[in-house]
N, C-alpha and C positions, 0 to 999 in steps of 0.2 A: 228306692232311690238311694237311701243311706247305705244299704248293703252293696250296691254297685259302686258307690264312691269309696267304700272301705276296700273292696276288692281291687279297684283300680289303683288306689294309693299303695296297697300291698305289693302289687305287681311292679309299680314304679320304683318302690324302695328296693325290691330284689334286683331290678334291672340296674339301678345305680350301684348297688353293692357288687354285682357281677363286673361292671366296668371298672370299679376301683380295684377289685381283686386281680383282674386281667392286667391292668396297668402296673400293679404292684409286682406281679410275677415276671412281666416282661421288662419293667423298668429297672429292677435291681441288677440283673446281669447286663442289661443294656448300658446303664450308667457306668458300671464297672468296666465294660469294654471300651467305652469312650475315654474314661480316665486312664486306663491302661495304655491305649494307643497314644495318649498325650504324653506318655513317658513317665508318669508318676506311679510306678508299680506298687509302692508301699501304700499310698493312699487308696489305690484300687482294691488291694487286698483288705485293707481296713474297712472300706465301704462294704465290700462283699460279706465280710464277717459280721458287720453290724446288721446288714440286711437279713442274713441267715439267722442271726440271733432273734431279731424281732419276729421273723416268720415262725421260728420254732416256738417262741413264747406265745404267739397268737394261736397257733394250732393246738398247743398243749392246753391253753386256757379254754379254748372253745370246746375241746374234747371233754375237759373236766366239767364245764358248765352243762353240756348235754348229758353227761353221765349223772350229774347231781339232779337234773330235772327228771330223769327217768326213775330215779330211786324214790 
């Protein structure tokens, strides 16, 4: 029973993480498009740059962590 609960919780965590990642990937360019169409092009570019920077930092960090765990 405990094993089933652990497996279910693990699947739930991965599902929530997948939703967060999907919203992140769609949300960054989506918000940029909304701001851009609103007329504030400078703010849109700044937001997109910040979104890209955070994404790059996350991907680099996760890659380094995976590499360190394998070593």
